[in-house]
FIKOLZA-1660 file (N, C-alpha, C; in steps of 0.1 Angstrom, whole numbers, plus 5000, padded with zeros to 4 digits):
% residues 255
   i   px   py   pz ch aa at
   1 5277 3313 4085  A  X  N
   1 5279 3327 4089  A  X CA
   1 5266 3333 4092  A  X  C
   2 5264 3338 4104  A  X  N
   2 5251 3345 4107  A  X CA
   2 5253 3360 4107  A  X  C
   3 5242 3367 4108  A  X  N
   3 5242 3382 4107  A  X CA
   3 5251 3388 4117  A  X  C
   4 5251 3382 4130  A  X  N
   4 5259 3388 4140  A  X CA
   4 5274 3387 4137  A  X  C
   5 5278 3375 4131  A  X  N
   5 5292 3374 4127  A  X CA
   5 5295 3383 4116  A  X  C
   6 5286 3385 4107  A  X  N
   6 5288 3395 4096  A  X CA
   6 5291 3409 4101  A  X  C
   7 5283 3413 4111  A  X  N
   7 5285 3426 4117  A  X CA
   7 5298 3427 4124  A  X  C
   8 5302 3417 4131  A  X  N
   8 5314 3417 4138  A  X CA
   8 5326 3418 4129  A  X  C
   9 5325 3412 4117  A  X  N
   9 5336 3412 4108  A  X CA
   9 5336 3425 4099  A  X  C
  10 5326 3434 4102  A  X  N
  10 5325 3446 4094  A  X CA
  10 5319 3444 4080  A  X  C
  11 5311 3434 4079  A  X  N
  11 5305 3431 4066  A  X CA
  11 5290 3429 4068  A  X  C
  12 5282 3434 4059  A  X  N
  12 5268 3432 4059  A  X CA
  12 5263 3429 4045  A  X  C
  13 5255 3418 4044  A  X  N
  13 5250 3415 4031  A  X CA
  13 5240 3425 4026  A  X  C
  14 5234 3433 4035  A  X  N
  14 5224 3443 4032  A  X CA
  14 5230 3457 4029  A  X  C
  15 5243 3458 4031  A  X  N
  15 5249 3471 4029  A  X CA
  15 5255 3472 4015  A  X  C
  16 5251 3482 4007  A  X  N
  16 5257 3484 3994  A  X CA
  16 5271 3488 3995  A  X  C
  17 5280 3483 3987  A  X  N
  17 5294 3487 3987  A  X CA
  17 5295 3502 3983  A  X  C
  18 5306 3508 3989  A  X  N
  18 5308 3522 3986  A  X CA
  18 5309 3524 3971  A  X  C
  19 5302 3534 3966  A  X  N
  19 5303 3537 3952  A  X CA
  19 5294 3529 3943  A  X  C
  20 5286 3520 3949  A  X  N
  20 5277 3512 3941  A  X CA
  20 5267 3520 3934  A  X  C
  21 5261 3530 3940  A  X  N
  21 5252 3539 3934  A  X CA
  21 5259 3552 3930  A  X  C
  22 5261 3554 3918  A  X  N
  22 5269 3566 3914  A  X CA
  22 5260 3578 3916  A  X  C
  23 5266 3588 3922  A  X  N
  23 5260 3601 3924  A  X CA
  23 5258 3608 3910  A  X  C
  24 5247 3615 3908  A  X  N
  24 5245 3622 3895  A  X CA
  24 5256 3633 3894  A  X  C
  25 5260 3636 3882  A  X  N
  25 5270 3646 3881  A  X CA
  25 5265 3660 3885  A  X  C
  26 5274 3669 3889  A  X  N
  26 5269 3682 3895  A  X CA
  26 5264 3690 3883  A  X  C
  27 5257 3701 3886  A  X  N
  27 5252 3710 3876  A  X CA
  27 5264 3717 3869  A  X  C
  28 5262 3722 3857  A  X  N
  28 5273 3728 3850  A  X CA
  28 5269 3743 3848  A  X  C
  29 5280 3751 3848  A  X  N
  29 5278 3766 3846  A  X CA
  29 5281 3770 3832  A  X  C
  30 5273 3779 3826  A  X  N
  30 5274 3783 3812  A  X CA
  30 5272 3799 3812  A  X  C
  31 5277 3804 3801  A  X  N
  31 5276 3818 3798  A  X CA
  31 5271 3821 3784  A  X  C
  32 5262 3830 3783  A  X  N
  32 5257 3834 3769  A  X CA
  32 5260 3849 3768  A  X  C
  33 5267 3853 3758  A  X  N
  33 5270 3867 3755  A  X CA
  33 5261 3872 3744  A  X  C
  34 5254 3883 3747  A  X  N
  34 5247 3889 3736  A  X CA
  34 5256 3897 3727  A  X  C
  35 5252 3898 3714  A  X  N
  35 5260 3906 3704  A  X CA
  35 5259 3920 3707  A  X  C
  36 5270 3928 3708  A  X  N
  36 5269 3942 3712  A  X CA
  36 5258 3950 3704  A  X  C
  37 5257 3947 3691  A  X  N
  37 5247 3955 3683  A  X CA
  37 5233 3953 3687  A  X  C
  38 5230 3942 3695  A  X  N
  38 5216 3939 3699  A  X CA
  38 5213 3944 3713  A  X  C
  39 5222 3949 3720  A  X  N
  39 5220 3952 3734  A  X CA
  39 5214 3966 3736  A  X  C
  40 5202 3967 3742  A  X  N
  40 5196 3980 3744  A  X CA
  40 5202 3986 3757  A  X  C
  41 5203 3999 3758  A  X  N
  41 5208 4005 3770  A  X CA
  41 5200 4001 3782  A  X  C
  42 5208 3997 3792  A  X  N
  42 5202 3993 3805  A  X CA
  42 5197 3979 3806  A  X  C
  43 5200 3971 3796  A  X  N
  43 5196 3957 3796  A  X CA
  43 5208 3948 3798  A  X  C
  44 5205 3936 3803  A  X  N
  44 5215 3926 3806  A  X CA
  44 5224 3923 3793  A  X  C
  45 5237 3922 3795  A  X  N
  45 5246 3919 3784  A  X CA
  45 5250 3904 3784  A  X  C
  46 5251 3898 3795  A  X  N
  46 5256 3884 3797  A  X CA
  46 5247 3876 3805  A  X  C
  47 5243 3865 3801  A  X  N
  47 5235 3855 3809  A  X CA
  47 5244 3845 3815  A  X  C
  48 5244 3844 3828  A  X  N
  48 5251 3833 3835  A  X CA
  48 5241 3823 3840  A  X  C
  49 5242 3811 3836  A  X  N
  49 5231 3801 3840  A  X CA
  49 5237 3787 3842  A  X  C
  50 5228 3779 3849  A  X  N
  50 5232 3766 3853  A  X CA
  50 5223 3756 3846  A  X  C
  51 5229 3745 3842  A  X  N
  51 5222 3733 3837  A  X CA
  51 5223 3722 3846  A  X  C
  52 5213 3714 3848  A  X  N
  52 5214 3702 3857  A  X CA
  52 5225 3693 3852  A  X  C
  53 5230 3684 3861  A  X  N
  53 5241 3676 3857  A  X CA
  53 5238 3666 3847  A  X  C
  54 5227 3660 3847  A  X  N
  54 5223 3650 3837  A  X CA
  54 5208 3648 3838  A  X  C
  55 5202 3645 3826  A  X  N
  55 5188 3642 3825  A  X CA
  55 5185 3633 3813  A  X  C
  56 5176 3624 3814  A  X  N
  56 5173 3615 3803  A  X CA
  56 5167 3622 3791  A  X  C
  57 5162 3634 3793  A  X  N
  57 5156 3641 3782  A  X CA
  57 5165 3652 3777  A  X  C
  58 5178 3650 3780  A  X  N
  58 5189 3659 3775  A  X CA
  58 5188 3673 3779  A  X  C
  59 5181 3676 3790  A  X  N
  59 5180 3690 3795  A  X CA
  59 5193 3695 3801  A  X  C
  60 5203 3686 3802  A  X  N
  60 5216 3690 3807  A  X CA
  60 5225 3695 3796  A  X  C
  61 5220 3696 3784  A  X  N
  61 5228 3700 3773  A  X CA
  61 5224 3714 3768  A  X  C
  62 5234 3722 3764  A  X  N
  62 5231 3735 3757  A  X CA
  62 5233 3733 3742  A  X  C
  63 5222 3732 3735  A  X  N
  63 5222 3729 3721  A  X CA
  63 5224 3741 3713  A  X  C
  64 5231 3740 3702  A  X  N
  64 5234 3751 3693  A  X CA
  64 5222 3758 3687  A  X  C
  65 5212 3750 3685  A  X  N
  65 5199 3756 3679  A  X CA
  65 5193 3766 3689  A  X  C
  66 5194 3763 3702  A  X  N
  66 5189 3772 3712  A  X CA
  66 5197 3785 3712  A  X  C
  67 5210 3784 3711  A  X  N
  67 5219 3796 3711  A  X CA
  67 5216 3804 3698  A  X  C
  68 5215 3798 3687  A  X  N
  68 5212 3805 3674  A  X CA
  68 5198 3811 3675  A  X  C
  69 5189 3804 3680  A  X  N
  69 5175 3810 3681  A  X CA
  69 5175 3822 3690  A  X  C
  70 5183 3822 3701  A  X  N
  70 5184 3833 3710  A  X CA
  70 5190 3845 3703  A  X  C
  71 5200 3843 3695  A  X  N
  71 5206 3854 3688  A  X CA
  71 5196 3860 3677  A  X  C
  72 5189 3850 3671  A  X  N
  72 5179 3855 3661  A  X CA
  72 5169 3863 3667  A  X  C
  73 5163 3859 3678  A  X  N
  73 5153 3867 3685  A  X CA
  73 5158 3881 3689  A  X  C
  74 5171 3881 3693  A  X  N
  74 5177 3893 3698  A  X CA
  74 5179 3903 3687  A  X  C
  75 5181 3898 3675  A  X  N
  75 5183 3907 3663  A  X CA
  75 5170 3910 3656  A  X  C
  76 5159 3903 3660  A  X  N
  76 5146 3905 3654  A  X CA
  76 5136 3908 3665  A  X  C
  77 5138 3919 3671  A  X  N
  77 5130 3923 3683  A  X CA
  77 5115 3924 3681  A  X  C
  78 5112 3926 3668  A  X  N
  78 5098 3927 3665  A  X CA
  78 5090 3914 3668  A  X  C
  79 5097 3903 3668  A  X  N
  79 5091 3890 3672  A  X CA
  79 5088 3889 3687  A  X  C
  80 5094 3898 3694  A  X  N
  80 5093 3898 3709  A  X CA
  80 5084 3909 3715  A  X  C
  81 5087 3921 3710  A  X  N
  81 5081 3933 3717  A  X CA
  81 5065 3932 3716  A  X  C
  82 5059 3933 3728  A  X  N
  82 5045 3933 3730  A  X CA
  82 5038 3920 3727  A  X  C
  83 5046 3909 3725  A  X  N
  83 5041 3896 3721  A  X CA
  83 5039 3887 3733  A  X  C
  84 5030 3877 3731  A  X  N
  84 5028 3866 3740  A  X CA
  84 5036 3854 3735  A  X  C
  85 5045 3849 3743  A  X  N
  85 5055 3840 3737  A  X CA
  85 5055 3827 3746  A  X  C
  86 5055 3816 3739  A  X  N
  86 5055 3802 3745  A  X CA
  86 5067 3795 3740  A  X  C
  87 5075 3790 3749  A  X  N
  87 5086 3781 3745  A  X CA
  87 5084 3767 3750  A  X  C
  88 5085 3757 3741  A  X  N
  88 5083 3743 3744  A  X CA
  88 5097 3736 3746  A  X  C
  89 5098 3727 3756  A  X  N
  89 5110 3720 3758  A  X CA
  89 5122 3729 3760  A  X  C
  90 5120 3739 3770  A  X  N
  90 5130 3750 3771  A  X CA
  90 5144 3747 3776  A  X  C
  91 5145 3738 3785  A  X  N
  91 5158 3734 3791  A  X CA
  91 5165 3747 3796  A  X  C
  92 5175 3751 3789  A  X  N
  92 5183 3763 3793  A  X CA
  92 5174 3776 3792  A  X  C
  93 5164 3776 3784  A  X  N
  93 5154 3787 3783  A  X CA
  93 5160 3800 3778  A  X  C
  94 5171 3800 3772  A  X  N
  94 5177 3812 3767  A  X CA
  94 5168 3820 3757  A  X  C
  95 5161 3814 3748  A  X  N
  95 5152 3822 3739  A  X CA
  95 5141 3829 3747  A  X  C
  96 5136 3822 3757  A  X  N
  96 5126 3828 3766  A  X CA
  96 5131 3840 3773  A  X  C
  97 5143 3839 3778  A  X  N
  97 5149 3850 3786  A  X CA
  97 5151 3862 3777  A  X  C
  98 5156 3860 3765  A  X  N
  98 5159 3871 3756  A  X CA
  98 5146 3877 3751  A  X  C
  99 5135 3869 3749  A  X  N
  99 5122 3874 3745  A  X CA
  99 5117 3884 3756  A  X  C
 100 5118 3880 3769  A  X  N
 100 5114 3888 3780  A  X CA
 100 5122 3901 3780  A  X  C
 101 5135 3900 3778  A  X  N
 101 5143 3912 3778  A  X CA
 101 5139 3922 3767  A  X  C
 102 5135 3916 3756  A  X  N
 102 5132 3924 3744  A  X CA
 102 5117 3929 3744  A  X  C
 103 5111 3929 3755  A  X  N
 103 5098 3936 3756  A  X CA
 103 5086 3928 3754  A  X  C
 104 5087 3914 3755  A  X  N
 104 5075 3906 3754  A  X CA
 104 5064 3910 3764  A  X  C
 105 5052 3909 3760  A  X  N
 105 5041 3911 3770  A  X CA
 105 5041 3901 3781  A  X  C
 106 5043 3888 3777  A  X  N
 106 5044 3877 3786  A  X CA
 106 5051 3866 3780  A  X  C
 107 5059 3859 3787  A  X  N
 107 5067 3847 3783  A  X CA
 107 5064 3836 3792  A  X  C
 108 5061 3824 3785  A  X  N
 108 5058 3812 3793  A  X CA
 108 5068 3802 3788  A  X  C
 109 5078 3799 3797  A  X  N
 109 5088 3789 3793  A  X CA
 109 5084 3775 3799  A  X  C
 110 5084 3765 3791  A  X  N
 110 5079 3752 3796  A  X CA
 110 5089 3741 3793  A  X  C
 111 5088 3731 3802  A  X  N
 111 5096 3719 3800  A  X CA
 111 5088 3707 3806  A  X  C
 112 5094 3695 3804  A  X  N
 112 5087 3684 3810  A  X CA
 112 5084 3686 3825  A  X  C
 113 5072 3682 3829  A  X  N
 113 5067 3686 3842  A  X CA
 113 5074 3678 3853  A  X  C
 114 5087 3681 3856  A  X  N
 114 5095 3675 3866  A  X CA
 114 5101 3687 3874  A  X  C
 115 5100 3686 3887  A  X  N
 115 5104 3697 3896  A  X CA
 115 5118 3702 3893  A  X  C
 116 5127 3693 3892  A  X  N
 116 5141 3696 3890  A  X CA
 116 5143 3705 3878  A  X  C
 117 5136 3702 3867  A  X  N
 117 5137 3709 3854  A  X CA
 117 5132 3723 3856  A  X  C
 118 5120 3724 3861  A  X  N
 118 5113 3737 3862  A  X CA
 118 5120 3746 3872  A  X  C
 119 5124 3740 3884  A  X  N
 119 5131 3748 3894  A  X CA
 119 5144 3754 3888  A  X  C
 120 5151 3746 3879  A  X  N
 120 5163 3751 3873  A  X CA
 120 5160 3763 3864  A  X  C
 121 5150 3763 3856  A  X  N
 121 5146 3774 3848  A  X CA
 121 5143 3786 3857  A  X  C
 122 5135 3784 3867  A  X  N
 122 5131 3795 3876  A  X CA
 122 5143 3801 3883  A  X  C
 123 5152 3793 3888  A  X  N
 123 5164 3798 3894  A  X CA
 123 5173 3806 3885  A  X  C
 124 5174 3801 3873  A  X  N
 124 5182 3809 3863  A  X CA
 124 5176 3822 3859  A  X  C
 125 5162 3822 3859  A  X  N
 125 5155 3835 3856  A  X CA
 125 5157 3845 3867  A  X  C
 126 5156 3840 3880  A  X  N
 126 5158 3849 3891  A  X CA
 126 5172 3854 3891  A  X  C
 127 5182 3846 3887  A  X  N
 127 5196 3850 3887  A  X CA
 127 5199 3861 3876  A  X  C
 128 5192 3860 3865  A  X  N
 128 5195 3869 3854  A  X CA
 128 5185 3880 3851  A  X  C
 129 5172 3877 3853  A  X  N
 129 5162 3887 3850  A  X CA
 129 5152 3888 3861  A  X  C
 130 5156 3891 3873  A  X  N
 130 5147 3891 3885  A  X CA
 130 5135 3900 3884  A  X  C
 131 5137 3912 3878  A  X  N
 131 5126 3921 3877  A  X CA
 131 5115 3916 3868  A  X  C
 132 5119 3908 3858  A  X  N
 132 5109 3903 3849  A  X CA
 132 5102 3891 3854  A  X  C
 133 5108 3884 3864  A  X  N
 133 5101 3874 3871  A  X CA
 133 5091 3880 3881  A  X  C
 134 5096 3890 3888  A  X  N
 134 5088 3897 3898  A  X CA
 134 5075 3903 3892  A  X  C
 135 5076 3909 3880  A  X  N
 135 5064 3915 3874  A  X CA
 135 5056 3906 3866  A  X  C
 136 5061 3893 3866  A  X  N
 136 5053 3882 3859  A  X CA
 136 5054 3883 3844  A  X  C
 137 5063 3890 3839  A  X  N
 137 5066 3890 3824  A  X CA
 137 5071 3876 3821  A  X  C
 138 5080 3871 3829  A  X  N
 138 5086 3857 3827  A  X CA
 138 5079 3847 3836  A  X  C
 139 5075 3836 3830  A  X  N
 139 5069 3825 3838  A  X CA
 139 5075 3812 3834  A  X  C
 140 5076 3802 3843  A  X  N
 140 5081 3789 3840  A  X CA
 140 5071 3779 3846  A  X  C
 141 5067 3769 3838  A  X  N
 141 5057 3759 3842  A  X CA
 141 5060 3746 3835  A  X  C
 142 5057 3735 3842  A  X  N
 142 5058 3722 3836  A  X CA
 142 5046 3719 3826  A  X  C
 143 5050 3713 3815  A  X  N
 143 5039 3711 3805  A  X CA
 143 5043 3698 3797  A  X  C
 144 5033 3690 3795  A  X  N
 144 5035 3678 3787  A  X CA
 144 5029 3680 3773  A  X  C
 145 5037 3679 3763  A  X  N
 145 5032 3682 3749  A  X CA
 145 5020 3674 3746  A  X  C
 146 5010 3681 3740  A  X  N
 146 4998 3675 3736  A  X CA
 146 4987 3674 3746  A  X  C
 147 4991 3678 3759  A  X  N
 147 4981 3677 3770  A  X CA
 147 4973 3690 3771  A  X  C
 148 4964 3690 3781  A  X  N
 148 4955 3702 3783  A  X CA
 148 4963 3715 3785  A  X  C
 149 4958 3725 3779  A  X  N
 149 4966 3738 3779  A  X CA
 149 4960 3748 3789  A  X  C
 150 4951 3744 3797  A  X  N
 150 4944 3754 3805  A  X CA
 150 4953 3761 3815  A  X  C
 151 4964 3754 3820  A  X  N
 151 4973 3761 3829  A  X CA
 151 4982 3771 3822  A  X  C
 152 4985 3768 3809  A  X  N
 152 4992 3778 3801  A  X CA
 152 4983 3790 3798  A  X  C
 153 4971 3788 3795  A  X  N
 153 4962 3799 3792  A  X CA
 153 4959 3808 3804  A  X  C
 154 4959 3802 3816  A  X  N
 154 4957 3810 3828  A  X CA
 154 4967 3822 3829  A  X  C
 155 4979 3819 3825  A  X  N
 155 4990 3829 3826  A  X CA
 155 4988 3841 3816  A  X  C
 156 4981 3838 3805  A  X  N
 156 4979 3848 3795  A  X CA
 156 4964 3853 3795  A  X  C
 157 4957 3850 3806  A  X  N
 157 4943 3854 3806  A  X CA
 157 4935 3849 3794  A  X  C
 158 4938 3836 3791  A  X  N
 158 4931 3829 3780  A  X CA
 158 4934 3835 3766  A  X  C
 159 4944 3843 3765  A  X  N
 159 4948 3848 3751  A  X CA
 159 4959 3839 3745  A  X  C
 160 4957 3836 3733  A  X  N
 160 4966 3826 3727  A  X CA
 160 4980 3833 3724  A  X  C
 161 4990 3825 3720  A  X  N
 161 5003 3830 3718  A  X CA
 161 5006 3835 3704  A  X  C
 162 5014 3846 3704  A  X  N
 162 5018 3852 3691  A  X CA
 162 5030 3844 3685  A  X  C
 163 5038 3839 3694  A  X  N
 163 5050 3832 3689  A  X CA
 163 5052 3820 3698  A  X  C
 164 5055 3808 3691  A  X  N
 164 5058 3796 3699  A  X CA
 164 5072 3792 3694  A  X  C
 165 5081 3790 3704  A  X  N
 165 5095 3787 3701  A  X CA
 165 5098 3772 3703  A  X  C
 166 5104 3766 3693  A  X  N
 166 5108 3752 3694  A  X CA
 166 5122 3751 3690  A  X  C
 167 5131 3749 3700  A  X  N
 167 5146 3749 3697  A  X CA
 167 5151 3735 3700  A  X  C
 168 5155 3728 3689  A  X  N
 168 5161 3715 3690  A  X CA
 168 5152 3704 3697  A  X  C
 169 5140 3703 3692  A  X  N
 169 5131 3693 3697  A  X CA
 169 5128 3681 3688  A  X  C
 170 5131 3683 3675  A  X  N
 170 5126 3674 3665  A  X CA
 170 5132 3660 3665  A  X  C
 171 5142 3658 3673  A  X  N
 171 5148 3644 3674  A  X CA
 171 5138 3635 3682  A  X  C
 172 5128 3641 3688  A  X  N
 172 5118 3633 3695  A  X CA
 172 5107 3629 3685  A  X  C
 173 5110 3620 3676  A  X  N
 173 5101 3616 3665  A  X CA
 173 5088 3612 3670  A  X  C
 174 5087 3604 3681  A  X  N
 174 5074 3599 3685  A  X CA
 174 5065 3610 3691  A  X  C
 175 5071 3622 3693  A  X  N
 175 5063 3633 3699  A  X CA
 175 5059 3644 3689  A  X  C
 176 5062 3642 3676  A  X  N
 176 5059 3652 3666  A  X CA
 176 5044 3656 3667  A  X  C
 177 5035 3646 3667  A  X  N
 177 5021 3649 3667  A  X CA
 177 5017 3657 3679  A  X  C
 178 5022 3653 3691  A  X  N
 178 5019 3659 3703  A  X CA
 178 5024 3674 3703  A  X  C
 179 5036 3676 3698  A  X  N
 179 5041 3690 3697  A  X CA
 179 5031 3699 3688  A  X  C
 180 5027 3693 3677  A  X  N
 180 5018 3700 3668  A  X CA
 180 5005 3702 3674  A  X  C
 181 5000 3693 3681  A  X  N
 181 4987 3695 3688  A  X CA
 181 4988 3707 3697  A  X  C
 182 4999 3708 3705  A  X  N
 182 5000 3720 3713  A  X CA
 182 5001 3733 3705  A  X  C
 183 5009 3733 3695  A  X  N
 183 5010 3744 3686  A  X CA
 183 4996 3748 3681  A  X  C
 184 4989 3739 3676  A  X  N
 184 4975 3742 3670  A  X CA
 184 4966 3748 3681  A  X  C
 185 4967 3743 3693  A  X  N
 185 4958 3748 3704  A  X CA
 185 4962 3761 3709  A  X  C
 186 4975 3764 3709  A  X  N
 186 4980 3775 3716  A  X CA
 186 4983 3788 3707  A  X  C
 187 4984 3785 3694  A  X  N
 187 4989 3796 3685  A  X CA
 187 4977 3805 3682  A  X  C
 188 4979 3818 3682  A  X  N
 188 4969 3828 3677  A  X CA
 188 4967 3827 3662  A  X  C
 189 4956 3831 3657  A  X  N
 189 4953 3829 3642  A  X CA
 189 4964 3835 3633  A  X  C
 190 4970 3846 3637  A  X  N
 190 4981 3852 3629  A  X CA
 190 4995 3850 3635  A  X  C
 191 4996 3840 3644  A  X  N
 191 5009 3837 3651  A  X CA
 191 5018 3829 3643  A  X  C
 192 5030 3827 3648  A  X  N
 192 5041 3820 3641  A  X CA
 192 5048 3810 3651  A  X  C
 193 5051 3798 3646  A  X  N
 193 5059 3789 3653  A  X CA
 193 5073 3790 3647  A  X  C
 194 5083 3793 3656  A  X  N
 194 5097 3794 3651  A  X CA
 194 5104 3781 3656  A  X  C
 195 5108 3773 3646  A  X  N
 195 5114 3760 3648  A  X CA
 195 5128 3759 3643  A  X  C
 196 5138 3758 3652  A  X  N
 196 5152 3756 3648  A  X CA
 196 5157 3743 3653  A  X  C
 197 5164 3736 3645  A  X  N
 197 5169 3723 3650  A  X CA
 197 5182 3719 3642  A  X  C
 198 5189 3709 3648  A  X  N
 198 5200 3702 3642  A  X CA
 198 5196 3687 3641  A  X  C
 199 5200 3681 3630  A  X  N
 199 5198 3667 3629  A  X CA
 199 5211 3660 3635  A  X  C
 200 5210 3657 3648  A  X  N
 200 5221 3652 3655  A  X CA
 200 5224 3638 3651  A  X  C
 201 5215 3631 3645  A  X  N
 201 5217 3618 3639  A  X CA
 201 5214 3619 3624  A  X  C
 202 5224 3622 3616  A  X  N
 202 5222 3625 3602  A  X CA
 202 5214 3614 3595  A  X  C
 203 5216 3602 3599  A  X  N
 203 5209 3591 3592  A  X CA
 203 5194 3591 3595  A  X  C
 204 5190 3599 3604  A  X  N
 204 5176 3600 3607  A  X CA
 204 5170 3614 3604  A  X  C
 205 5178 3621 3595  A  X  N
 205 5174 3635 3592  A  X CA
 205 5160 3635 3585  A  X  C
 206 5157 3625 3578  A  X  N
 206 5143 3624 3571  A  X CA
 206 5132 3623 3581  A  X  C
 207 5135 3616 3592  A  X  N
 207 5125 3615 3603  A  X CA
 207 5124 3628 3610  A  X  C
 208 5135 3635 3612  A  X  N
 208 5134 3649 3618  A  X CA
 208 5125 3657 3610  A  X  C
 209 5127 3657 3597  A  X  N
 209 5120 3666 3588  A  X CA
 209 5105 3662 3586  A  X  C
 210 5102 3650 3590  A  X  N
 210 5088 3645 3589  A  X CA
 210 5079 3654 3597  A  X  C
 211 5084 3661 3607  A  X  N
 211 5076 3670 3615  A  X CA
 211 5069 3680 3606  A  X  C
 212 5076 3685 3597  A  X  N
 212 5070 3695 3588  A  X CA
 212 5060 3689 3578  A  X  C
 213 5062 3677 3574  A  X  N
 213 5052 3670 3566  A  X CA
 213 5039 3668 3573  A  X  C
 214 5041 3664 3586  A  X  N
 214 5029 3662 3594  A  X CA
 214 5022 3676 3597  A  X  C
 215 5030 3686 3599  A  X  N
 215 5025 3699 3602  A  X CA
 215 5016 3704 3590  A  X  C
 216 5020 3701 3578  A  X  N
 216 5012 3706 3567  A  X CA
 216 5000 3696 3564  A  X  C
 217 5003 3683 3563  A  X  N
 217 4993 3674 3559  A  X CA
 217 4982 3671 3569  A  X  C
 218 4986 3671 3582  A  X  N
 218 4976 3668 3592  A  X CA
 218 4970 3680 3600  A  X  C
 219 4978 3691 3600  A  X  N
 219 4974 3703 3608  A  X CA
 219 4972 3715 3599  A  X  C
 220 4975 3714 3586  A  X  N
 220 4973 3725 3576  A  X CA
 220 4981 3737 3580  A  X  C
 221 4993 3736 3585  A  X  N
 221 5002 3747 3587  A  X CA
 221 5009 3750 3574  A  X  C
 222 5012 3763 3572  A  X  N
 222 5021 3767 3561  A  X CA
 222 5035 3767 3566  A  X  C
 223 5044 3760 3559  A  X  N
 223 5057 3758 3563  A  X CA
 223 5067 3766 3554  A  X  C
 224 5075 3774 3560  A  X  N
 224 5085 3781 3552  A  X CA
 224 5099 3780 3559  A  X  C
 225 5109 3779 3550  A  X  N
 225 5123 3778 3555  A  X CA
 225 5129 3792 3557  A  X  C
 226 5135 3795 3568  A  X  N
 226 5141 3808 3570  A  X CA
 226 5154 3808 3562  A  X  C
 227 5157 3819 3556  A  X  N
 227 5170 3821 3549  A  X CA
 227 5181 3823 3560  A  X  C
 228 5193 3821 3557  A  X  N
 228 5203 3823 3567  A  X CA
 228 5217 3822 3560  A  X  C
 229 5227 3825 3568  A  X  N
 229 5241 3824 3562  A  X CA
 229 5244 3809 3560  A  X  C
 230 5253 3807 3551  A  X  N
 230 5257 3793 3548  A  X CA
 230 5263 3786 3560  A  X  C
 231 5270 3794 3568  A  X  N
 231 5276 3789 3580  A  X CA
 231 5265 3783 3590  A  X  C
 232 5255 3791 3592  A  X  N
 232 5244 3787 3600  A  X CA
 232 5236 3775 3594  A  X  C
 233 5233 3777 3581  A  X  N
 233 5225 3766 3575  A  X CA
 233 5232 3753 3574  A  X  C
 234 5245 3753 3575  A  X  N
 234 5252 3740 3575  A  X CA
 234 5250 3731 3587  A  X  C
 235 5246 3738 3598  A  X  N
 235 5243 3730 3610  A  X CA
 235 5230 3732 3616  A  X  C
 236 5223 3743 3613  A  X  N
 236 5210 3746 3619  A  X CA
 236 5200 3748 3608  A  X  C
 237 5189 3741 3610  A  X  N
 237 5177 3743 3601  A  X CA
 237 5167 3751 3608  A  X  C
 238 5161 3761 3601  A  X  N
 238 5151 3770 3607  A  X CA
 238 5139 3771 3598  A  X  C
 239 5128 3769 3604  A  X  N
 239 5115 3770 3597  A  X CA
 239 5105 3777 3605  A  X  C
 240 5095 3783 3598  A  X  N
 240 5084 3789 3605  A  X CA
 240 5071 3781 3601  A  X  C
 241 5062 3781 3610  A  X  N
 241 5048 3775 3608  A  X CA
 241 5038 3785 3610  A  X  C
 242 5029 3787 3601  A  X  N
 242 5017 3796 3603  A  X CA
 242 5005 3788 3599  A  X  C
 243 4993 3792 3604  A  X  N
 243 4981 3787 3600  A  X CA
 243 4978 3790 3585  A  X  C
 244 4973 3781 3578  A  X  N
 244 4971 3783 3563  A  X CA
 244 4956 3780 3560  A  X  C
 245 4950 3789 3552  A  X  N
 245 4937 3787 3547  A  X CA
 245 4937 3781 3533  A  X  C
 246 4949 3779 3528  A  X  N
 246 4950 3774 3515  A  X CA
 246 4950 3759 3514  A  X  C
 247 4946 3753 3503  A  X  N
 247 4946 3738 3501  A  X CA
 247 4960 3733 3505  A  X  C
 248 4960 3721 3510  A  X  N
 248 4973 3714 3514  A  X CA
 248 4981 3711 3502  A  X  C
 249 4994 3713 3503  A  X  N
 249 5003 3710 3492  A  X CA
 249 5015 3702 3498  A  X  C
 250 5021 3694 3490  A  X  N
 250 5033 3687 3495  A  X CA
 250 5044 3697 3499  A  X  C
 251 5051 3693 3510  A  X  N
 251 5062 3702 3515  A  X CA
 251 5075 3697 3508  A  X  C
 252 5082 3707 3503  A  X  N
 252 5095 3704 3497  A  X CA
 252 5106 3709 3505  A  X  C
 253 5115 3701 3508  A  X  N
 253 5127 3705 3517  A  X CA
 253 5137 3712 3508  A  X  C
 254 5142 3723 3513  A  X  N
 254 5153 3730 3505  A  X CA
 254 5166 3729 3513  A  X  C
 255 5177 3729 3506  A  X  N
 255 5190 3727 3512  A  X CA
 255 5195 3741 3516  A  X  C
% end
């Protein structure tokens, strides 16, 4: 059988069968409702946003820690107002959006430096907080944990960040040191890292928590667990990291 015969019979050995390469799933639409008691007059009440259909780094998922972190920032506006805020591994970027709405001086939302991911953040920002994009309060940029921070610092005129947000990143065990390197380089002397996460693989919870051990033993951060309702604490763990001038001590996990 030659190639001419193949073509005449409607068959080609070089043509992929229909459906051989599956198309990526379409983007998904999501809604985030602010709690009425947290809404200032004249500000957005509901965020409508899109997540990409699928991504190997789980950027297509809306994680509960990100939602809880957003509500927390919305009810603790002092963490946002007049502050320079950096979010790592933002994906949906809800905490960054609410920080901008609540009066942050500047917000830099980052994710893996891939065009699809960053464009999605930018498009959602334009959709929900266009005025804060236009006046450059809100910014989105690709950033690889542990890498050079000069592009981040350009946005803040070389001023370090008052608050660094990390929502549901600790399952990336191999990246703990890189995350902390970024925090160490970007955080202002009296700043705070707000870290919320869920142990999605309970059998690896100890490895998730090892982030905080490294934070204290290798980077001399002071680690504190945030109090919270039993309902929240049953699924979400929340910790703060601050620079410490005190001698290093073992970190004790609390339930």
